[in-house]
N, C-alpha and C positions, 0 to 999 in steps of 0.2 A: 505492500500501502504507501503509495506515495505521499506521505503527511504533507508536505511544501505545498504541492499543486490546490489540494482542499483547502489548504489554508488560503492560498491565493483567492481561489475561487469565492470565498467567502469575503473578503475583503473588497474583490472587484463588485461584487453584487451589491453591498452595502455602499461602494463609491458612487456607482451608476445611478441608484435610487435620489441619490440629493439629500439624502434624511437630515432633520430638524427635530432639535429636540422642543417640548410643550405640546405638540400634538396629541392626539389619541395613543400612540405606539411609545412605551415606554423604551428608551436608549441609553446606553452605556459610552463612556468615551472609552477609547482602545488605542494606544499605541501600538500603528503596525510593526513597527521596527522596535522593540523593548529599548529602555534606556542603558540595562545592562548589555546590551550588544552591540551600543553603538548611535540607538538610536534618539531625536529632540522631541520639542514639542511644537513644533512647526505643523503648520495644517496640512501640510502632505504627510506630514507622518500619523497623523490623526484620523478616525472612522468612530460612526456611530454605528453600533450593534447592539442588536437585541439584548437579554440578560443571557438565552440561550446560547447565543451563536460568541458571546463574549465569554464565556464557560466553555465551551468546544475549542475556540482557538486558543485558548490559555493551554487546554489540554493538548493541542496538536503543537504548539510552541516547548511543552516540555520532551514532546516525541522527538522534534526536531533537536533538543538541546539537554539530553537527559542528565547532565552532569553539572549545569549549571545552577546553583546552589540559589540565584535571585528568580530564574525560572521556575524553578521547584514550590520555591516559598511562595507566588502569586498563585501556583495552580492547586497547592494546597490551602490557599487563603479561600479561593474561588469554593472550595468546597464549604469553607464554615463560617460564610456571611449568613447573620442572622437575617431570619426572615424580614425583620422590618426594616432593614437596610439593602433589600432587593426587591423586584416584584419577581412573586412567586410564579413566574410563567416557566420555570425548567425546574428541576428536582438532580440535582447529582444520581447518579447510578450509585450502586454497593461495590459494584468493580471499577468502577472512576473514583469512590472513595478512598476504598481499598490501595487502591494504585497511587495514588497522591500520597496518603499516610506512611507508605513504606519507604517511596521516594525521598520525602519530606526527611524522616529519622534516620535514613539513611546518609543521606547529604549533609545532616548534621554533625554525626557522629565522624565521620571523615574530615569536616571541617575544623575536630577540634583535635586531629592526633598529629601526636608530635608536636615540632615547632610552630604548629598553626593555635594551638594550644596557649591561649593568654598568661597561665601560669607555668609553662614550661621555661625550666631551667631557674623558677623562681622557688624560694622558702616558703612552706605555707605561714599562715599569720601565726599558728600556734607553737611553732618550732622553739624548742629548748627556754619555752614558758607553762609556766605550771598553776594550776590555780590553789588562791589560797584555801588553809583549811576552811576560813569563814565562808568563803564563794561555793566550798563543797558542798557545806552542810547546807547551806540554802537552794543548792541546784538538785538536794539529795529531799529534803521536805517540801519541795514542790511535787517531787515525782510519786510521794507518798499518796496511795489512794487511787491514784491514776492507771487505769487498766492500759498496756500496752495494744497499741492496733493489729498489732502481730499476734496476741494470744489467741489459740485454737485455731491458728491456721496453718497450712501446711507451707512449708519453705517453698520458693520457686526450683522447681527440676531443670536442670541446664540441658539446651537443647544436645543433638547429636554434633551438630557443627562445635558448638561450645567445646563439649568433651573432647573431642581430636584436638582442639586449638592450644588446649590445658596439657592434653598428653604430649603434642608435639614440642611444647615450649622447650624441655629439657632434651630431647631427642639428640643426642650426639654431643652432647655439652659434656667438656672435659673437667672432671675436681683437680684441683691440687691436693698436694700431700697435705699440706696442713689444712684443708677444706675438710679431707678423708677424715682423720684425725678428729677434729675438733666435732664432726657428727657420728663419728664412733663413742666418743666418751658421753657418759648415765647425765643427765639432766643435774644441775647441782638445785639441791631443795635445801631451806631455810626453815626457822622455826621463828614464830610471832611471840614476841618476850612480853605481851597482853594476855592472847587466851591459849598460847601453846601449840598452835595450829602448825601443821608442819604440810609444806608445797614447794612447788616449783617457788623460784626467787623474784618472776616477773608478777605472777600471780599474788604472792603475798606483799612485794611491794607497791601492790595497785590496792588491794582491799585490806591491808594489815598495815601493821606499825602503827604509822602515827594517825592510820586511818580506819584503826582495827574497833569495831565498836565497843570493846569493853575500855578502852580508853577514852574514845569518844563521845560514845553514847547515840551515836547515828549507824543505823543497821544499813549495811550496803548490799545489796541483789547479787548475788555470785552469778554468774555464766555457768549455767548445766554441764557445759562441755569441761568446768575445771572438777580434776579430780583433787582434791585435798584430804589429807586424814588427819584426824584429829588424833591426839598423842597425848596422854595426861600424866602428870608428872605423879 
């Protein structure tokens, strides 16, 4: 299917009819050559289209420029206009909506990869910073009695493609002898001096020692994945 011919025919038909706004037919202004492709606001580059024609033209422009984020965004926007903002003489089909949604999601994801990401090479705002004990207490108290939105809901299952990607990350990766030695060593354990709980250093430092409920009086909810063993003296 030649999308360019279909697009050109719609534009030519609209130009021949010498359309004007204000009559019985609702029209929308459309840039024949989008600005992101070098178009301008001159009369030669503008045409009046019906709402349905306008939607079709933006879908055709996406077909012709499937990797242009602005073209994709315009197509996705046409699928999400509120009814009060347009005349209801067309309704995007479920197929067109799915096509626009998937294209927009993919384009946004690719637009933020690597150096395109505004945070690439930058440190996070909380790097090397820690909340004070008072702040932690306030944050903890605000969560008391608040039910997690994920409670009772199953976790998201990884797709086959995601599993393959995670599996392929370390294939062929050569580990140094130093790294192998570190991995072979048993994880270091420690004991909280207040509640005498024994566990991994990272877990205990986060939820015990100066943050221990025995010491601060504030109980912290421990993740289910942490396997901590209580040892009595």
